N, CA, C and O of each residue as an XYZ file, in Angstrom:
616
protein
N     107.336     83.568    126.692
C     108.250     82.628    126.059
C     108.622     83.172    124.675
O     107.757     83.652    123.942
N     109.894     83.097    124.325
C     110.343     83.575    123.012
C     110.018     82.545    121.927
O     109.549     81.444    122.214
N     110.279     82.933    120.667
C     109.892     82.066    119.548
C     110.601     80.716    119.586
O     109.974     79.687    119.335
N     111.899     80.700    119.897
C     112.606     79.410    119.945
C     112.107     78.560    121.107
O     112.108     77.332    121.018
N     111.682     79.192    122.190
C     111.100     78.449    123.313
C     109.772     77.822    122.925
O     109.487     76.676    123.272
N     108.948     78.603    122.186
C     107.675     78.045    121.699
C     107.943     76.872    120.751
O     107.275     75.840    120.807
N     108.934     77.060    119.882
C     109.274     75.989    118.942
C     109.799     74.762    119.680
O     109.489     73.635    119.296
N     110.591     74.966    120.736
C     111.112     73.842    121.535
C     109.952     73.001    122.056
O     110.013     71.772    122.006
N     108.879     73.654    122.564
C     107.759     72.857    123.073
C     107.054     72.089    121.977
O     106.549     70.995    122.227
N     107.004     72.632    120.761
C     106.412     71.911    119.622
C     107.294     70.705    119.277
O     106.788     69.598    119.086
N     108.599     70.919    119.198
C     109.534     69.826    118.869
C     109.479     68.741    119.936
O     109.569     67.555    119.619
N     109.333     69.135    121.192
C     109.273     68.151    122.284
C     108.056     67.240    122.175
O     108.058     66.146    122.737
N     107.008     67.675    121.456
C     105.829     66.828    121.251
C     106.089     65.717    120.243
O     105.353     64.730    120.207
N     107.132     65.866    119.419
C     107.453     64.862    118.413
C     108.037     63.616    119.071
O     108.721     63.703    120.091
N     107.762     62.469    118.485
C     108.298     61.210    119.001
C     109.718     60.936    118.495
O     110.342     59.967    118.929
N     110.240     61.766    117.589
C     111.573     61.542    117.031
C     112.593     62.470    117.697
O     112.612     63.673    117.438
N     113.418     61.910    118.534
C     114.438     62.685    119.254
C     115.625     63.050    118.365
O     116.525     63.768    118.800
N     115.634     62.562    117.118
C     116.716     62.888    116.188
C     116.384     64.103    115.317
O     117.198     64.511    114.489
N     115.203     64.677    115.499
C     114.832     65.860    114.737
C     115.798     67.007    115.045
O     116.418     67.024    116.109
N     115.928     67.957    114.127
C     116.760     69.129    114.408
C     116.256     69.884    115.636
O     115.080     69.810    115.991
N     117.169     70.606    116.272
C     116.801     71.437    117.413
C     116.054     72.680    116.915
O     115.941     72.882    115.706
N     115.544     73.514    117.829
C     114.776     74.683    117.379
C     115.523     75.572    116.388
O     114.924     76.047    115.424
N     116.801     75.802    116.599
C     117.559     76.630    115.667
C     117.645     75.958    114.300
O     117.575     76.634    113.274
N     117.797     74.630    114.277
C     117.841     73.891    113.014
C     116.521     73.970    112.265
O     116.509     74.150    111.047
N     115.408     73.836    112.982
C     114.094     73.937    112.350
C     113.878     75.362    111.837
O     113.337     75.554    110.747
N     114.299     76.361    112.618
C     114.180     77.746    112.161
C     114.952     77.951    110.866
O     114.450     78.579    109.933
N     116.172     77.421    110.805
C     116.984     77.557    109.591
C     116.291     76.894    108.393
O     116.307     77.435    107.287
N     115.694     75.739    108.615
C     114.975     75.055    107.537
C     113.851     75.950    107.020
O     113.767     76.234    105.826
N     112.992     76.388    107.934
C     111.813     77.153    107.521
C     112.171     78.521    106.952
O     111.414     79.076    106.155
N     113.312     79.069    107.350
C     113.747     80.366    106.810
C     114.453     80.234    105.460
O     114.482     81.190    104.685
N     115.018     79.070    105.172
C     115.793     78.928    103.934
C     115.020     78.252    102.805
O     115.300     78.489    101.630
N     114.057     77.418    103.156
C     113.268     76.698    102.157
C     112.397     77.687    101.375
O     111.830     78.613    101.954
N     112.297     77.488    100.086
C     111.421     78.308     99.247
C     110.421     77.451     98.491
O     109.249     77.815     98.397
N     110.862     76.312     97.946
C     110.000     75.464     97.130
C     109.779     74.127     97.835
O     110.731     73.445     98.215
N     108.513     73.768     98.001
C     108.145     72.555     98.735
C     107.281     71.665     97.854
O     106.216     72.085     97.399
N     107.731     70.446     97.611
C     106.898     69.436     96.956
C     106.098     68.755     98.066
O     106.671     68.143     98.968
N     104.782     68.864     97.994
C     103.924     68.307     99.042
C     103.304     67.015     98.530
O     102.375     67.037     97.723
N     103.825     65.895     99.005
C     103.354     64.575     98.591
C     102.179     64.178     99.478
O     102.306     64.056    100.696
N     101.031     63.982     98.831
C      99.831     63.629     99.572
C      98.970     64.841     99.893
O      98.076     64.768    100.736
N      99.240     65.955     99.222
C      98.409     67.143     99.402
C      96.965     66.775     99.088
O      96.702     66.008     98.162
N      96.038     67.318     99.853
C      94.630     66.990     99.656
C      93.923     68.058     98.836
O      94.235     69.245     98.920
N      92.965     67.602     98.044
C      92.091     68.530     97.322
C      91.076     69.151     98.267
O      90.465     70.170     97.948
N      90.897     68.535     99.431
C      89.929     68.995    100.427
C      90.603     70.024    101.355
O      91.487     69.667    102.134
N      90.190     71.287    101.273
C      90.838     72.322    102.091
C      90.566     72.192    103.586
O      91.197     72.879    104.389
N      89.626     71.314    103.971
C      89.326     71.128    105.386
C      90.219     70.091    106.059
O      90.272     70.015    107.286
N      90.919     69.296    105.258
C      91.853     68.307    105.822
C      93.190     68.975    106.096
O      93.545     69.953    105.438
N      93.936     68.449    107.070
C      95.269     68.998    107.368
C      96.139     69.016    106.119
O      96.900     69.959    105.904
N      96.029     67.973    105.292
C      96.854     67.879    104.078
C      96.438     68.892    103.015
O      97.112     69.027    101.993
N      95.351     69.592    103.241
C      94.953     70.697    102.377
C      95.203     72.039    103.044
O      95.665     72.990    102.413
N      94.889     72.096    104.320
C      95.016     73.332    105.089
C      96.469     73.761    105.281
O      96.794     74.933    105.087
N      97.350     72.831    105.660
C      98.756     73.178    105.935
C      99.476     73.666    104.671
O     100.136     74.703    104.726
N      99.375     72.957    103.530
C     100.020     73.482    102.318
C      99.461     74.844    101.897
O     100.208     75.693    101.410
N      98.159     75.057    102.079
C      97.563     76.347    101.757
C      98.154     77.441    102.640
O      98.468     78.530    102.161
N      98.303     77.152    103.917
C      98.932     78.097    104.848
C     100.363     78.412    104.399
O     100.762     79.576    104.350
N     101.130     77.366    104.073
C     102.522     77.576    103.653
C     102.586     78.430    102.389
O     103.445     79.304    102.271
N     101.683     78.180    101.448
C     101.647     78.989    100.228
C     101.329     80.445    100.564
O     101.880     81.360     99.952
N     100.439     80.659    101.536
C     100.081     82.031    101.922
C     101.235     82.754    102.600
O     101.238     83.983    102.683
N     102.208     82.002    103.080
C     103.375     82.593    103.746
C     104.549     82.768    102.788
O     105.652     83.113    103.212
N     104.315     82.531    101.492
C     105.338     82.813    100.490
C     106.107     81.617     99.963
O     106.973     81.772     99.101
N     105.808     80.427    100.464
C     106.471     79.235     99.943
C     105.844     78.851     98.604
O     104.636     78.988     98.416
N     106.661     78.376     97.690
C     106.182     77.839     96.417
C     105.822     76.378     96.673
O     106.698     75.572     96.986
N     104.553     76.033     96.544
C     104.082     74.677     96.827
C     103.829     73.956     95.513
O     103.100     74.447     94.651
N     104.437     72.789     95.371
C     104.208     71.924     94.206
C     103.349     70.758     94.685
O     103.818     69.923     95.459
N     102.090     70.690     94.233
C     101.208     69.617     94.698
C     101.536     68.270     94.048
O     101.739     68.176     92.838
N     101.583     67.238     94.886
C     101.808     65.875     94.403
C     100.659     65.010     94.925
O     100.589     64.678     96.108
N      99.764     64.659     94.001
C      98.595     63.861     94.332
C      98.099     63.232     93.025
O      97.707     63.953     92.108
N      98.113     61.899     92.930
C      97.731     61.256     91.667
C      96.270     61.468     91.283
O      95.910     61.274     90.122
N      95.413     61.865     92.241
C      94.002     62.061     91.935
C      93.633     63.528     91.730
O      92.473     63.849     91.471
N      94.610     64.408     91.845
C      94.310     65.823     91.687
C      94.735     66.327     90.326
O      95.799     65.955     89.831
N      93.937     67.151     89.728
C      94.329     67.789     88.464
C      95.007     69.116     88.790
O      96.145     69.361     88.389
N      94.294     69.964     89.520
C      94.836     71.256     89.955
C      94.526     71.404     91.437
O      93.391     71.215     91.873
N      95.551     71.743     92.196
C      95.400     71.977     93.628
C      96.141     73.267     93.951
O      97.277     73.472     93.523
N      95.489     74.121     94.703
C      96.031     75.454     95.013
C      96.356     76.223     93.732
O      97.291     77.023     93.688
N      95.565     75.963     92.696
C      95.741     76.667     91.430
C      96.912     76.186     90.592
O      97.281     76.830     89.609
N      97.504     75.052     90.976
C      98.668     74.537     90.245
C      98.415     73.115     89.778
O      97.641     72.367     90.375
N      99.091     72.767     88.695
C      98.989     71.409     88.177
C      99.563     70.426     89.191
O     100.701     70.568     89.639
N      98.762     69.432     89.541
C      99.228     68.404     90.478
C     100.023     67.342     89.724
O      99.680     66.987     88.596
N     101.052     66.854     90.330
C     101.868     65.773     89.772
C     101.401     64.457     90.385
O     100.970     64.417     91.537
N     101.488     63.400     89.617
C     101.038     62.096     90.105
C     101.992     61.512     91.143
O     101.565     60.771     92.028
N     103.274     61.839     91.041
C     104.252     61.318     92.002
C     105.424     62.289     92.102
O     105.578     63.186     91.274
N     106.229     62.096     93.109
C     107.424     62.918     93.299
C     108.377     62.768     92.116
O     109.129     63.691     91.804
N     108.350     61.621     91.461
C     109.211     61.395     90.291
C     108.870     62.337     89.144
O     109.718     62.589     88.288
N     107.649     62.862     89.108
C     107.235     63.778     88.046
C     107.612     65.237     88.320
O     107.429     66.097     87.459
N     108.130     65.513     89.502
C     108.522     66.885     89.837
C     109.924     67.118     89.285
O     110.903     66.553     89.772
N     109.998     67.962     88.256
C     111.289     68.229     87.611
C     111.939     69.509     88.123
O     113.136     69.719     87.928
N     111.160     70.359     88.774
C     111.712     71.593     89.328
C     112.610     71.289     90.528
O     112.498     70.244     91.168
N     113.497     72.230     90.805
C     114.317     72.161     92.019
C     113.386     72.291     93.221
O     112.539     73.184     93.250
N     113.530     71.424     94.199
C     112.758     71.554     95.438
C     113.715     71.631     96.624
O     114.738     70.947     96.672
N     113.353     72.478     97.568
C     114.153     72.624     98.786
C     113.699     71.661     99.865
O     114.474     71.283    100.744
N     112.415     71.260     99.788
C     111.879     70.366    100.808
C     110.814     69.472    100.198
O     110.038     69.895     99.341
N     110.793     68.229    100.658
C     109.722     67.292    100.328
C     108.933     67.102    101.616
O     109.449     66.577    102.603
N     107.683     67.532    101.593
C     106.799     67.436    102.755
C     105.815     66.300    102.504
O     105.127     66.279    101.483
N     105.752     65.357    103.439
C     104.985     64.128    103.227
C     103.742     64.094    104.109
O     103.820     64.200    105.333
N     102.594     63.944    103.453
C     101.291     63.752    104.093
C     100.728     62.402    103.671
O      99.601     62.340    103.180
N     101.457     61.353    103.844
C     100.999     60.001    103.531
C     101.223     59.143    104.765
O     102.062     59.484    105.599
N     100.493     58.035    104.907
C     100.662     57.180    106.082
C     102.101     56.670    106.218
O     102.830     56.548    105.234
N     102.481     56.378    107.450
C     103.842     55.914    107.733
C     104.244     54.730    106.866
O     105.399     54.633    106.452
N     103.298     53.818    106.583
C     103.646     52.640    105.782
C     103.983     53.002    104.337
O     104.600     52.199    103.638
N     103.597     54.178    103.876
C     103.951     54.633    102.530
C     105.134     55.599    102.528
O     105.724     55.863    101.481
N     105.470     56.115    103.683
C     106.484     57.169    103.768
C     107.879     56.700    103.354
O     108.627     57.463    102.742
N     108.238     55.464    103.677
C     109.592     54.979    103.359
C     109.856     55.055    101.854
O     110.935     55.472    101.433
N     108.885     54.658    101.055
C     109.044     54.704     99.598
C     109.234     56.149     99.121
O     110.041     56.410     98.229
N     108.504     57.061     99.703
C     108.613     58.470     99.317
C     109.975     59.032     99.728
O     110.591     59.783     98.972
N     110.438     58.674    100.909
C     111.757     59.127    101.364
C     112.841     58.587    100.432
O     113.793     59.299    100.111
N     112.705     57.344    100.002
C     113.677     56.762     99.066
C     113.743     57.583     97.778
O     114.830     57.871     97.279
N     112.586     57.956     97.245
C     112.558     58.769     96.024
C     113.194     60.129     96.293
O     113.967     60.629     95.476
N     112.872     60.724     97.432
C     113.443     62.035     97.786
C     114.966     61.957     97.879
O     115.662     62.898     97.500
N     115.481     60.834     98.385
C     116.940     60.670     98.494
C     117.601     60.570     97.122
O     118.806     60.793     97.004
N     116.845     60.244     96.099
C     117.388     60.157     94.755
C     117.470     61.504     94.051
O     117.996     61.588     92.941
N     116.963     62.549     94.674
C     116.991     63.878     94.063
C     118.361     64.508     94.262
O     118.921     64.466     95.358
N     118.891     65.084     93.209
C     120.230     65.654     93.234
C     120.400     66.847     94.151
O     121.503     67.090     94.640
N     119.318     67.609     94.402
C     119.450     68.816     95.215
C     119.457     68.527     96.718
O     119.618     69.448     97.520
N     119.283     67.255     97.112
C     119.261     66.843     98.520
C     118.290     67.680     99.351
O     118.705     68.394    100.264
N     116.997     67.591     99.033
C     116.023     68.399     99.771
C     115.880     67.959    101.222
O     116.172     66.815    101.568
N     115.430     68.872    102.056
C     114.990     68.514    103.399
C     113.816     67.560    103.217
O     112.970     67.770    102.347
N     113.763     66.526    104.026
C     112.660     65.567    103.979
C     111.891     65.727    105.290
O     112.434     65.495    106.370
N     110.625     66.124    105.183
C     109.823     66.424    106.374
C     108.584     65.552    106.355
O     107.751     65.663    105.455
N     108.462     64.683    107.352
C     107.282     63.830    107.507
C     106.361     64.492    108.530
O     106.750     64.718    109.676
N     105.167     64.793    108.111
C     104.216     65.556    108.909
C     103.900     64.832    110.213
O     104.194     63.647    110.368
N     103.306     65.549    111.130
C     102.943     65.029    112.445
C     102.231     63.679    112.330
O     101.300     63.521    111.540
N     102.681     62.716    113.125
C     102.090     61.387    113.126
C     102.699     60.435    112.118
O     102.297     59.273    112.054
N     103.664     60.895    111.326
C     104.249     60.070    110.265
C     105.721     59.823    110.578
O     106.477     60.754    110.857
N     106.115     58.543    110.527
C     107.507     58.158    110.761
C     107.895     57.044    109.805
O     107.072     56.224    109.400
N     109.183     57.043    109.456
C     109.781     55.962    108.657
C     111.215     55.827    109.166
O     112.164     56.203    108.478
N     111.361     55.290    110.365
C     112.629     55.333    111.092
C     113.820     54.754    110.346
O     114.889     55.364    110.311
N     113.646     53.592    109.757
C     114.784     52.928    109.115
C     115.323     53.761    107.951
O     116.525     54.015    107.876
N     114.450     54.181    107.052
C     114.902     54.955    105.897
C     115.316     56.370    106.319
O     116.211     56.953    105.707
N     114.684     56.926    107.349
C     115.094     58.250    107.849
C     116.524     58.186    108.383
O     117.313     59.107    108.175
N     116.845     57.114    109.059
C     118.204     56.934    109.573
C     119.219     56.836    108.434
O     120.300     57.421    108.502
N     118.859     56.093    107.389
C     119.752     55.993    106.219
C     119.909     57.348    105.530
O     121.006     57.714    105.109
N     118.810     58.086    105.420
C     118.868     59.405    104.788
C     119.767     60.338    105.598
O     120.587     61.057    105.028
N     119.620     60.328    106.897
C     120.469     61.172    107.751
C     121.929     60.786    107.610
O     122.802     61.653    107.568
N     122.199     59.488    107.536
C     123.582     59.020    107.367
C     124.171     59.492    106.041
O     125.386     59.648    105.918
N     123.308     59.718    105.047
C     123.765     60.204    103.738
C     123.778     61.731    103.652
O     123.995     62.295    102.579
N     123.546     62.393    104.779
C     123.655     63.844    104.810
C     122.363     64.614    104.585
O     122.388     65.840    104.472
N     121.235     63.917    104.518
C     119.955     64.590    104.365
C     119.457     65.062    105.730
O     119.677     64.410    106.751
N     118.789     66.198    105.723
C     118.082     66.643    106.916
C     116.701     66.023    106.871
O     115.965     66.185    105.898
N     116.354     65.311    107.935
C     115.052     64.646    108.007
C     114.343     65.094    109.285
O     114.930     65.120    110.366
N     113.089     65.439    109.132
C     112.224     65.779    110.255
C     111.065     64.797    110.204
O     110.473     64.582    109.147
N     110.740     64.197    111.356
C     109.634     63.243    111.409
C     108.655     63.638    112.511
O     109.037     64.237    113.517
N     107.394     63.292    112.304
C     106.372     63.453    113.333
C     106.349     64.875    113.891
O     106.317     65.079    115.104
N     106.367     65.863    112.976
C     106.338     67.270    113.391
C     105.507     68.048    112.384
O     105.676     67.887    111.175
N     104.614     68.885    112.879
C     103.721     69.658    112.017
C     104.412     70.931    111.538
O     104.861     71.743    112.347
N     104.495     71.102    110.232
C     105.112     72.310    109.678
C     104.311     73.554    110.053
O     104.893     74.606    110.319
N     102.997     73.446    110.078
C     102.157     74.581    110.453
C     102.476     75.031    111.877
O     102.727     76.213    112.114
N     102.468     74.093    112.826
C     102.746     74.437    114.221
C     104.151     75.036    114.380
O     104.341     76.009    115.109
N     105.124     74.446    113.692
C     106.498     74.949    113.787
C     106.583     76.367    113.214
O     107.202     77.242    113.819
N     105.973     76.595    112.064
C     106.014     77.925    111.450
C     105.294     78.943    112.332
O     105.794     80.050    112.531
N     104.130     78.581    112.859
C     103.368     79.495    113.718
C     104.129     79.824    114.995
O     104.026     80.943    115.498
N     104.888     78.875    115.529
C     105.678     79.138    116.732
C     106.740     80.207    116.449
O     107.034     81.051    117.295
N     107.304     80.148    115.243
C     108.341     81.116    114.866
C     107.764     82.444    114.402
O     108.385     83.492    114.574
N     106.580     82.397    113.818
C     105.944     83.600    113.239
C     104.516     83.687    113.745
O     103.580     83.425    112.990
N     104.329     84.053    115.012
C     102.988     84.004    115.604
C     101.991     85.000    115.045
O     100.793     84.853    115.288
N     102.432     85.998    114.311
C     101.487     86.996    113.780
C     101.144     86.741    112.346
O     100.364     87.489    111.755
């Protein structure tokens, strides 16, 4: 199976049928450089610690957003997405679905119109629909690690 075929099977596991197709996800992961990770964990054994660490190892600039973290992945953690003043290409969310809508709303207020990616198991359908209607690319219930590994298996 080729890389887009592997990615198709990962996307098919998502519960959101409005997610981008494999080519769209490939374009996202190939074009994004700076990722604000909301809910990044200080614990490297949790997915919210392991996935951002993996992304950083693959060359992405990761901006940690965690109100309880001082430094994560060697960088100053921000208490909220509102404190991130740098340009971000993507907002990656590792918070429960009931908190995700508020984070998506803040992301929609950013002038650079970042990709909004809700990690596997996380959905905020109503606000995701509004964001898409406003021209934002939104991915829900999809693991960035799995998607990246499908495209770059080595």
